[in-house]
C-alpha positions in Angstrom: 2.0 17.3 -11.6 1.3 14.8 -14.0 2.5 11.3 -12.2 1.9 9.8 -15.3 -0.9 7.2 -14.5 -4.1 8.7 -16.3 -5.6 5.8 -17.6 -3.9 2.9 -15.5 -6.4 1.1 -13.7 -5.4 1.3 -9.5 -7.1 -1.5 -6.9 -7.1 -0.4 -3.5 -7.8 -3.0 -0.3 -9.4 -1.7 2.7 -10.0 1.6 0.9 -13.3 2.5 2.6 -11.6 4.6 5.1 -8.3 5.8 6.8 -4.5 5.5 4.1 -6.7 3.0 1.8 -9.2 5.5 0.9 -7.0 8.5 0.9 -4.8 6.9 -1.4 -7.6 6.0 -3.8 -8.4 9.5 -3.8 -5.0 10.4 -5.0 -5.1 8.2 -7.6 -8.7 9.2 -8.9 -7.0 13.0 -9.2 -4.5 11.9 -10.8 -6.6 10.7 -13.7 -6.3 6.3 -12.8 -9.7 4.3 -12.7 -9.9 3.1 -9.4 -11.4 -0.2 -7.4 -12.0 0.5 -3.7 -13.0 -2.3 -1.6 -13.6 -2.9 2.1 -15.7 -5.7 4.1 -18.7 -3.2 4.8 -20.7 -1.8 1.5 -22.0 0.7 3.0 -19.1 2.4 4.8 -17.4 1.4 0.8 -20.4 3.2 -1.3 -20.0 6.3 0.9 -16.1 6.5 0.1 -16.5 5.5 -3.2 -19.1 8.1 -3.8 -16.7 10.6 -1.9 -14.2 10.1 -4.4 -16.1 9.8 -7.7 -17.8 13.3 -6.5 -14.2 14.8 -5.5 -12.5 13.9 -8.8 -14.8 12.8 -11.5 -12.7 9.6 -11.8 -14.1 6.3 -13.0 -14.4 4.6 -9.7 -16.0 0.9 -9.1 -16.5 -0.4 -5.3 -16.5 -3.8 -5.0 -17.3 -5.3 -1.3 -14.7 -8.1 -0.6 -13.0 -9.7 2.7 -9.2 -10.1 1.8 -9.0 -12.8 4.1 -10.9 -15.4 2.0 -9.9 -17.0 -0.7 -12.9 -16.9 -2.9 -13.4 -13.1 -2.2 -10.0 -12.1 -3.4 -10.6 -14.0 -6.8 -13.7 -12.3 -7.3 -12.6 -9.3 -6.6 -9.4 -9.2 -9.0 -11.5 -11.4 -11.3 -14.3 -8.2 -11.6 -11.6 -5.5 -12.0 -9.8 -7.6 -14.9 -12.9 -8.0 -16.6 -14.4 -4.4 -16.3 -11.1 -2.7 -16.8 -9.0 -5.3 -19.0 -6.5 -5.8 -16.1 -5.2 -4.2 -12.6 -2.0 -1.9 -13.4 -1.7 -0.8 -9.4 -1.7 -2.7 -6.5 -2.3 -1.7 -3.1 -2.3 -4.3 -0.7 -3.8 -2.5 2.7 -5.5 -4.1 5.3 -6.3 -4.0 9.5 -3.3 -4.7 11.6 -3.0 -8.3 13.6 -4.7 -7.9 17.1 -2.4 -6.7 19.7 -1.4 -9.4 22.6 1.4 -10.9 24.5 2.5 -14.5 23.6 1.0 -16.2 26.4 -2.3 -14.1 25.7 -2.6 -15.4 21.5 -4.4 -18.3 20.6 -3.8 -20.9 17.7 -6.5 -19.1 15.7 -5.2 -15.9 15.9 -2.0 -16.8 14.9 -4.2 -17.9 11.8 -5.8 -15.0 11.4 -2.6 -13.0 11.6 -1.4 -14.8 8.8 -4.3 -14.7 6.6 -5.0 -11.0 7.4 -1.1 -9.6 7.1 0.4 -12.1 4.4 -1.3 -14.5 2.5 -4.1 -11.5 1.6 -1.1 -9.8 -0.3 0.2 -13.5 -1.6 -3.7 -14.1 -3.0 -3.9 -10.5 -4.4 -0.1 -10.5 -6.4 -0.9 -14.2 -7.9 -4.3 -12.3 -8.9 -3.0 -9.6 -10.6 0.5 -10.2 -11.4 -0.2 -12.2 -14.8 -1.8 -9.4 -16.2 1.1 -6.8 -15.6 4.0 -9.3 -16.8 1.6 -9.6 -19.9 1.4 -6.2 -20.3 5.5 -5.6 -19.2 4.2 -2.9 -16.6 2.7 -3.5 -13.6 3.1 -2.1 -9.7 2.5 -3.0 -6.7 2.2 -1.4 -3.3 2.0 -3.0 0.1 1.2 -0.9 3.0 3.1 -1.8 6.1 4.2 -1.3 9.6 7.6 -0.3 10.9 7.7 -3.5 12.6 9.1 -5.0 10.0 11.4 -3.3 11.2 11.8 -3.0 14.2 9.3 -5.1 16.8 6.7 -3.1 18.7 6.1 -3.3 22.7 2.9 -6.4 22.5 1.9 -6.4 19.0 3.3 -9.8 19.0 1.5 -11.1 15.6 2.4 -7.6 13.8 6.0 -8.0 14.5 6.2 -12.0 13.7 4.1 -11.9 10.5 4.9 -8.5 8.9 8.4 -9.2 8.2 7.0 -11.8 6.5 5.3 -9.7 3.4 8.6 -7.5 3.2 10.8 -10.6 2.7 8.3 -11.5 0.1 7.8 -8.4 -2.0 11.5 -7.7 -1.3 11.8 -11.1 -3.5 8.7 -11.0 -5.7 10.8 -7.2 -6.5 13.9 -8.6 -7.7 12.6 -11.6 -9.6 10.2 -9.4 -11.7 11.4 -5.7 -12.2 14.3 -6.9 -14.5 12.5 -9.7 -16.2 8.8 -7.5 -16.6 9.3 -4.0 -15.3 6.4 -4.9 -12.9 7.7 -3.1 -9.7 7.2 -3.9 -5.9 7.3 -1.7 -3.4 6.9 -1.9 0.6 7.2 1.7 2.0 9.5 0.8 4.8 10.0 2.2 8.1 12.7 5.5 8.0 16.2 3.5 8.5 17.7 7.3 9.8 14.7 8.1 11.4 14.0 9.2 15.2 15.1 6.4 18.0 12.0 5.7 19.3 11.8 3.4 16.5 7.6 4.9 15.2 9.2 6.9 11.8 7.6 4.9 9.0 8.7 6.9 5.4 10.4 7.4 2.6 14.1 7.3 3.3 15.3 11.3 2.7 11.6 13.0 1.6 10.9 11.0 5.1 12.8 13.2 7.2 12.5 16.6 5.9 8.8 15.8 7.0 9.7 15.1 10.1 12.0 18.3 10.3 9.1 20.0 8.9 6.9 18.9 12.1 9.2 19.3 14.5 9.9 23.2 13.1 6.3 23.8 13.6 6.1 22.5 17.3 9.3 21.6 18.5 8.1 19.9 21.9 5.8 17.8 19.8 7.1 14.3 19.1 6.2 13.3 15.6 4.8 10.3 16.5 3.9 7.0 13.9 4.5 8.8 10.5 4.7 12.3 11.9 1.3 12.5 13.4 -2.1 13.1 11.2 0.1 15.7 9.4 2.7 13.8 7.6 0.2 10.8 7.3 -2.4 13.4 5.4 0.9 13.5 2.9 1.7 9.5 2.7 -1.1 8.8 -0.5 0.8 11.3 -2.6 4.2 9.8 -1.4 2.6 6.1 -2.9 1.5 7.9 -5.7 5.0 8.6 -6.7 6.0 5.2 -6.6 4.2 4.3 -8.9 4.5 6.8 -11.6 5.2 5.8 -15.1 8.6 6.9 -15.0 9.4 4.7 -12.2 10.9 1.7 -13.8 10.4 1.3 -18.1 12.2 -0.2 -20.1 16.0 1.3 -19.9 14.8 3.8 -17.3 16.3 2.9 -14.2 18.6 0.4 -13.2 17.1 -2.9 -11.7 16.9 -2.1 -7.8 17.4 1.4 -7.9 15.6 2.9 -4.5 12.5 5.7 -6.7 12.8 9.1 -6.7 10.0 11.1 -5.0 9.8 14.2 -6.7 5.9 15.0 -5.0 5.0 15.3 -2.0 
C-alpha cells in the first residue's frame, strides 16, 4: 500500500539498531528520504548501508548524541540544508537507567531528563518551524508503557517519560488545527492485558495480541506482544505518519488515526 510518503524527509534518531533502524527501513521502503542518527558511527554506517541496499532510497547517516544540545542543532541543520527540511521526525532514544529511589543519584536524574525529555524538546524545536512553514509535518515519539503504568525498578522512566507524553499531547492540540502538523505518541493500549505490559495502537494492538495468543496460547505476549509484534510496529508507525492523516479538511482535530496497514 502506498502511504503517500514518497519524497518526504524522515529523521529517525537512535537508528543504528532496534526499533529506530526498523522505522528507518520502513520509511525508506515507502520512498521517503531517510536521515539516520546514532552515537556510534560504525554501527550507524552499517545500518545505513543496509537500509540503502535494501531499498535503494536516499539515506543520510549523521553521528549525533541527542542528549547534547550542539549535536541536535547540527543534526537538524544538516538535514534541512541537504534536503530542505524535515517532514517526519521519529524521536527515539534508549531508556533511563534502572534503579530504586535510594539507588538513583542526582546525576542519573539529570541524565534521564536529558535523554527522555529534553532531547525530544530540542529535536521538535529544530524541525517544527519548517513543518509549520510547509503546513505539513509529523512528529512521532517512541515511548514506554511506563507513561500509563509505573513499572517496578524503572523509577527514572516512570517519572520522566510521562512528561514527554504530556508535552506531545499539548503540542498536538496546539499545532494540528493551525498548521496541520501532527504529533503522535505510540502509547500503551488501554484495553490491553491486565499486567500493563502491552504497548500498541488501540484496536490493532489488541488484534495483534489475539493473533499472538492463537499462535501460542500458553505464551504470554509480554512487551509489545513479543518479538513478532515488535517487528510489526515500525509498519504501524509508518501508517501513523501517512500523508492522508491530518491533511486540510481530511480529519477533525484530535481524531484517532485510522490504521490500515500492519
